[in-house]
C-alpha positions as CSV (number, residue, x, y, z in Angstrom):
1,M,-11.1,17.7,7.5
2,N,-9.9,13.8,7.8
3,T,-10.3,13.6,11.6
4,K,-9.2,9.6,11.7
5,S,-5.8,9.7,9.8
6,L,-2.9,9.0,11.5
7,T,-0.7,11.8,12.4
8,R,2.8,12.6,10.5
9,Q,5.2,11.2,13.1
10,A,2.6,8.0,13.4
11,Q,3.1,8.1,9.5
12,A,6.8,8.4,9.3
13,Q,7.5,5.9,12.3
14,A,5.4,3.6,9.9
15,R,7.6,4.1,6.7
16,L,10.5,4.1,8.3
17,C,9.7,1.0,10.2
18,L,8.6,-0.9,6.6
19,G,11.8,0.4,5.2
20,L,14.1,-1.2,7.6
21,G,11.9,-3.9,7.7
22,L,12.3,-4.3,3.8
23,A,15.8,-3.3,3.6
24,L,17.5,-6.0,6.2
25,S,15.3,-8.9,5.0
26,A,15.5,-12.5,5.5
27,A,19.5,-12.0,5.4
28,A,19.1,-11.9,9.2
29,A,18.8,-15.1,9.6
30,F,22.7,-15.5,9.8
31,A,22.6,-13.5,13.0
32,V,19.6,-16.3,14.0
33,E,20.8,-19.3,15.9
34,V,20.7,-22.3,13.7
35,D,18.3,-24.9,14.8
36,G,18.2,-27.2,12.1
37,V,18.1,-27.1,8.1
38,A,14.2,-26.3,6.5
39,A,15.4,-27.3,2.7
40,T,17.2,-27.8,0.4
41,V,17.2,-26.8,-3.1
42,G,20.2,-28.2,-5.2
43,T,23.3,-27.9,-3.5
44,A,21.7,-24.6,-1.7
45,T,20.5,-24.7,2.2
46,I,17.5,-23.1,4.1
47,L,17.8,-23.3,8.0
48,R,15.1,-23.4,9.5
49,S,16.0,-19.6,11.6
50,E,16.0,-18.4,7.8
51,V,12.4,-18.6,7.9
52,R,11.6,-17.9,11.1
53,S,13.9,-14.7,10.0
54,E,11.7,-14.4,7.0
55,M,8.3,-14.7,9.1
56,N,9.0,-11.7,11.5
57,R,10.0,-9.7,8.8
58,F,7.4,-10.3,6.3
59,G,5.2,-13.0,7.0
60,T,3.5,-11.5,10.0
61,Q,2.9,-8.4,8.0
62,A,1.5,-10.2,5.1
63,G,-0.6,-12.6,7.2
64,D,1.6,-15.8,6.2
65,D,2.9,-19.1,7.7
66,Y,5.5,-21.2,7.8
67,D,4.7,-23.3,5.4
68,T,4.3,-20.0,2.5
69,V,7.0,-17.9,3.6
70,L,9.1,-21.6,2.8
71,A,8.1,-22.0,-0.4
72,R,8.7,-18.1,-1.2
73,L,12.3,-19.2,0.0
74,I,12.5,-21.9,-1.9
75,D,11.4,-20.1,-5.6
76,R,14.3,-17.7,-4.5
77,K,16.7,-19.9,-4.2
78,L,15.6,-21.7,-8.0
79,I,16.3,-18.1,-9.4
80,M,19.9,-17.7,-7.9
81,K,20.3,-20.9,-9.0
82,A,19.4,-20.4,-12.8
83,A,21.1,-16.8,-12.3
84,G,24.5,-18.1,-12.0
85,E,23.7,-20.9,-14.6
86,S,23.0,-18.2,-17.2
87,K,26.2,-16.5,-15.8
88,M,23.6,-13.3,-14.8
89,T,26.1,-10.4,-13.0
90,M,24.9,-7.5,-11.2
91,Q,27.4,-4.3,-11.8
92,E,28.7,-3.2,-8.9
93,W,27.4,0.9,-9.3
94,V,23.8,-0.9,-9.3
95,V,23.9,-2.3,-5.9
96,D,25.3,0.7,-4.7
97,N,22.7,3.0,-6.7
98,R,20.3,0.4,-4.3
99,I,21.7,1.5,-0.9
100,R,21.8,4.8,-1.8
101,E,18.5,4.8,-2.9
102,I,17.2,2.8,0.5
103,V,19.7,5.5,2.7
104,D,17.7,8.5,1.5
105,A,14.2,6.6,1.8
106,N,14.4,5.8,5.0
107,F,17.2,6.8,6.6
108,G,17.5,10.7,5.9
109,G,20.1,10.2,3.5
110,D,22.5,9.4,6.9
111,R,24.5,6.4,5.6
112,N,25.7,5.6,9.8
113,Q,21.7,5.4,10.6
114,L,21.9,2.4,8.5
115,V,25.1,1.3,9.8
116,A,23.6,1.6,12.7
117,A,20.4,0.0,12.3
118,L,22.4,-2.9,11.3
119,A,24.9,-3.2,14.0
120,R,21.7,-3.5,16.2
121,E,20.5,-6.5,14.2
122,K,23.7,-7.9,14.6
123,L,23.7,-7.6,10.5
124,P,27.8,-7.4,8.8
125,F,26.9,-5.1,6.5
126,T,28.7,-6.7,3.5
127,E,26.0,-9.2,4.3
128,F,23.1,-6.7,3.7
129,R,24.6,-5.6,0.3
130,Q,24.8,-9.2,-0.7
131,R,21.0,-9.6,0.2
132,I,20.2,-6.1,-1.6
133,K,22.8,-7.9,-5.3
134,D,20.5,-10.9,-4.6
135,D,17.7,-8.8,-4.4
136,L,18.5,-7.1,-7.9
137,V,19.8,-10.1,-9.5
138,V,15.7,-12.3,-9.0
139,G,14.5,-8.9,-10.2
140,A,16.8,-8.8,-13.0
141,M,15.8,-12.7,-14.1
142,R,12.1,-12.3,-13.4
143,W,12.1,-9.2,-16.3
144,N,13.7,-11.3,-18.5
145,F,11.5,-14.8,-17.8
146,V,8.2,-13.2,-16.5
147,D,7.5,-9.5,-17.0
148,K,8.3,-8.5,-20.2
149,F,6.3,-10.8,-21.7
150,V,3.2,-9.9,-20.1
151,T,0.7,-7.7,-21.9
152,A,-3.2,-7.3,-21.6
153,S,-4.5,-7.6,-24.8
154,P,-7.8,-6.5,-25.4
155,A,-9.9,-9.4,-25.9
156,A,-8.8,-10.3,-22.3
157,M,-9.6,-7.0,-20.5
158,R,-13.1,-7.6,-22.3
159,S,-13.5,-10.9,-21.1
160,E,-12.4,-10.1,-17.4
161,Y,-14.9,-7.2,-17.7
162,A,-17.5,-9.4,-18.3
163,D,-16.4,-12.2,-16.1
164,H,-15.8,-9.5,-12.6
165,P,-18.1,-7.0,-12.9
166,E,-17.8,-7.2,-9.1
167,R,-14.3,-6.0,-8.9
168,Y,-15.4,-2.8,-10.9
169,M,-18.3,-1.5,-8.7
170,K,-18.2,2.0,-8.0
171,G,-19.4,2.5,-4.2
172,D,-21.6,4.8,-2.8
173,S,-20.6,8.5,-2.7
174,V,-21.9,11.2,-1.1
175,S,-21.5,15.3,-2.5
176,V,-21.6,17.4,1.0
177,S,-20.9,21.3,1.8
178,V,-19.3,21.8,5.3
179,I,-19.7,25.2,7.2
180,L,-17.4,24.4,10.0
181,L,-16.5,26.4,13.8
182,K,-13.4,26.5,16.2
183,P,-14.5,25.6,19.5
184,S,-13.5,29.5,20.2
185,E,-16.1,30.3,17.6
186,S,-19.9,28.4,18.7
187,G,-21.2,31.8,19.4
188,L,-21.2,32.6,15.8
189,R,-23.6,29.9,15.4
190,D,-26.5,31.6,15.1
191,T,-24.7,34.9,13.1
192,V,-24.5,31.5,10.5
193,L,-27.9,31.0,10.5
194,E,-29.0,34.2,10.4
195,E,-26.6,34.9,7.2
196,L,-27.5,31.8,5.4
197,K,-30.9,33.1,5.1
198,T,-29.9,35.6,2.9
199,M,-26.6,34.2,1.6
200,D,-25.3,31.4,-0.6
201,F,-24.3,28.4,1.6
202,A,-20.7,28.4,-0.6
203,D,-20.1,32.1,0.5
204,V,-20.6,31.8,4.1
205,A,-18.7,29.2,4.5
206,R,-15.8,31.1,2.5
207,R,-16.4,33.5,4.9
208,R,-17.0,31.8,8.3
209,S,-15.4,27.9,7.8
210,A,-12.3,26.9,9.3
211,D,-13.3,23.5,7.4
212,T,-9.9,23.0,4.6
213,H,-12.6,22.8,2.0
214,A,-13.7,26.5,2.9
215,P,-12.3,28.0,-0.3
216,Q,-14.0,25.7,-2.2
217,G,-17.3,26.6,-0.9
218,G,-17.0,24.0,1.7
219,A,-17.8,21.2,-1.1
220,W,-16.4,17.6,-0.5
221,R,-17.5,16.1,-3.7
222,D,-18.2,12.4,-5.0
223,I,-16.1,11.3,-1.1
224,Q,-16.7,8.0,0.7
225,C,-18.1,9.1,3.7
226,E,-16.0,7.0,6.5
227,D,-13.1,7.8,4.3
228,V,-13.5,11.6,5.2
229,F,-15.2,11.9,8.5
230,R,-15.6,10.3,11.4
231,P,-18.9,8.1,12.1
232,E,-20.9,10.8,14.1
233,I,-20.5,13.7,10.8
234,C,-21.0,10.2,9.0
235,N,-24.7,9.4,10.6
236,A,-26.2,13.2,10.4
237,I,-24.9,12.9,6.5
238,Y,-26.8,9.5,6.0
239,S,-30.0,10.8,7.4
240,L,-30.1,14.7,5.4
241,S,-31.9,13.9,2.4
242,K,-30.8,15.2,-0.9
243,G,-30.5,19.1,-0.7
244,E,-31.0,19.3,3.1
245,T,-29.1,20.5,5.3
246,S,-28.6,19.4,9.2
247,G,-28.8,21.5,12.4
248,W,-25.6,22.3,14.0
249,V,-23.2,19.2,14.9
250,E,-21.0,19.7,17.8
251,L,-18.1,16.9,18.4
252,D,-15.0,17.9,20.4
253,G,-15.6,21.3,20.9
254,W,-16.0,21.6,17.1
255,S,-19.2,22.7,15.5
256,F,-20.2,21.3,11.7
257,L,-23.0,22.1,9.5
258,I,-23.4,19.7,7.1
259,R,-25.6,20.4,3.6
260,K,-26.2,17.2,1.6
261,D,-25.7,17.8,-2.5
262,D,-26.2,14.9,-4.2
263,E,-25.3,10.7,-3.4
264,T,-24.7,7.8,-5.8
265,V,-25.7,4.1,-5.2
266,A,-22.8,1.5,-6.2
267,Q,-22.6,0.6,-9.8
268,T,-20.7,-0.8,-12.1
269,R,-18.5,1.4,-13.9
270,S,-17.9,1.7,-17.3
271,F,-14.8,-0.1,-19.3
272,A,-13.4,3.1,-19.9
273,E,-14.2,4.0,-16.3
274,A,-12.3,1.0,-15.2
275,Y,-10.0,0.6,-17.9
276,D,-6.7,1.3,-15.8
277,D,-8.0,-1.5,-13.1
278,I,-9.0,-3.8,-16.1
279,E,-5.4,-3.9,-17.5
280,E,-3.6,-4.2,-14.0
281,N,-6.0,-6.9,-13.8
282,V,-5.0,-8.7,-16.5
283,R,-1.3,-7.9,-16.8
284,K,-1.6,-9.4,-12.8
285,A,-3.0,-12.5,-13.9
286,R,-1.0,-13.4,-16.5
287,S,2.2,-12.5,-14.8
288,K,1.5,-15.0,-11.8
289,E,0.7,-17.8,-14.7
290,L,3.8,-16.8,-16.6
291,Y,6.3,-16.9,-12.8
292,D,4.5,-19.8,-12.3
293,R,4.9,-21.5,-15.4
294,W,8.4,-20.5,-15.0
295,L,9.1,-22.1,-11.3
296,D,8.0,-24.9,-12.7
297,I,10.0,-25.4,-15.3
298,L,12.7,-24.7,-13.2
299,K,11.6,-27.4,-10.4
300,S,11.2,-30.2,-12.7
301,E,15.8,-29.2,-13.1
302,T,16.2,-29.0,-9.8
303,Y,16.0,-31.6,-6.3
304,I,14.3,-30.4,-4.0
305,K,13.7,-31.6,-0.6
306,V,11.9,-30.5,2.4
307,Y,12.5,-31.2,5.7
């Protein structure tokens, strides 16, 4: 029973807000009053209002400051300039498909809701569409010049694993079995304790527990306690020795009976256990290295002025 999780409604609202922010992105700068030039990249201009708009949509979420966001916009202008010089094109049907994905993911498939959201942002659909097209061009350029060359060699993975063991630690975990009684069933506490004298904990859990893991005998295996239970329950679990069963723990009227089945201390995962994470980290590092090298070349070929 994860009593810490967000409600489905809150999760849906969060996804909607995030999706809308990603969809609209910095193109809304054109709807903001022009207040000066932030930078020029070749013949292209980045407005200060454009940087602030990008910060409002992305920077504040990522914790980025003005200079970081401006640098990201400069990189984007450089890539778009390179795309134009290389005659990179994006077919219109690809753009249409991407917009359809955005509508399906964030507006329940209702295109009118997207149009209404754009109207609230004072962003013309044509500008929004152009931004989506530019996003696809930037992605295609990055694939052609960076991503398709990224590999994670066995030697690099072994080096990553040896040099950064702290990244591949398996945290403390615990396995417990739980019997949970609803507030209306608190009178069954003594009955449950009597049944445990002659029956297995798992059998009683299947018979009496309102916990979501009751069909599994109330078992929660190899979990990080704070990810599943509230602090009050975790404190009760931590106070138990392996194999020990708690007394009844009451929380908001619900009654918990908990047995600690096993626990493990933090330890380094084996190379095989951590393989996917190692590969991902190596690929990320290699991708950043190639991307930075590519951008350095583009910068060397373009006059950039930051105001």
